C-alpha positions in Angstrom: -33.4 -77.7 -32.6 -33.1 -74.7 -30.3 -33.0 -75.2 -26.6 -35.5 -73.8 -24.1 -32.9 -71.3 -23.1 -32.3 -70.2 -26.7 -36.0 -69.9 -27.2 -36.5 -67.8 -24.1 -33.5 -65.5 -25.0 -35.0 -64.9 -28.4 -38.4 -64.1 -26.8 -36.7 -61.7 -24.4 -34.9 -59.9 -27.3 -38.1 -59.6 -29.4 -40.1 -58.4 -26.4 -37.5 -55.6 -25.8 -37.5 -54.6 -29.4 -41.4 -54.6 -29.4 -41.4 -52.3 -26.4 -39.0 -49.9 -28.0 -41.0 -49.7 -31.2 -44.2 -49.2 -29.3 -42.7 -46.4 -27.3 -41.9 -44.5 -30.5 -45.5 -44.9 -31.8 -46.7 -41.9 -30.0 -44.1 -39.6 -31.7 -44.2 -38.0 -35.1 -41.5 -40.0 -36.9 -41.3 -40.8 -40.6 -40.2 -44.4 -39.7 -43.6 -45.2 -38.0 -44.8 -47.2 -41.0 -41.6 -49.3 -40.9 -42.1 -49.7 -37.2 -45.6 -50.9 -37.6 -44.5 -53.5 -40.1 -41.7 -54.6 -37.8 -44.2 -54.8 -34.9 -46.4 -57.2 -36.9 -43.3 -59.3 -37.8 -42.3 -59.4 -34.2 -45.7 -60.4 -33.0 -45.8 -63.4 -35.5 -42.3 -64.5 -34.5 -43.2 -64.2 -30.8 -46.3 -66.3 -31.4 -44.2 -69.0 -33.1 -41.7 -69.0 -30.3 -44.3 -69.2 -27.6 -46.0 -72.0 -29.4 -42.7 -73.9 -29.7 -41.9 -73.4 -26.1 -45.4 -74.7 -25.1 -45.0 -77.7 -27.3 -41.6 -78.5 -25.8 -43.1 -78.2 -22.3 -46.1 -80.4 -23.1 -43.8 -83.1 -24.5 -41.5 -82.9 -21.5 -44.6 -83.1 -19.2 -45.7 -86.2 -21.1 -42.3 -87.8 -20.6 -41.4 -87.5 -24.2 -38.4 -85.8 -26.0 -39.0 -82.1 -26.2 -36.8 -82.0 -29.3 -39.7 -83.6 -31.1 -41.5 -80.2 -31.1 -41.6 -78.5 -34.4 -41.8 -74.8 -35.2 -45.1 -74.0 -36.9 -45.6 -71.4 -39.5 -46.9 -67.9 -38.8 -50.0 -68.7 -40.7 -50.7 -71.6 -38.4 -50.1 -69.9 -35.0 -51.9 -66.7 -36.0 -55.1 -68.7 -36.3 -54.9 -69.8 -32.6 -57.2 -68.2 -30.1 -55.2 -66.2 -27.6 
């Protein structure tokens, strides 16, 4: 089970990559389609990580073991309301 620090570090890395890809969207680059696909992948992974982080915090707040939190699939977290 990843720690809160590991989850946060992964979120930070993905956020930086997402920002880089978005900054290239405005240019005329043949890799734009690959960038778009990667942006979608990043968004799903970020949603999964944020969900895991929230689960861990909720368990901690309830006095329970945060390691009981479980990563949910992209299909599951993509159905959540933002």
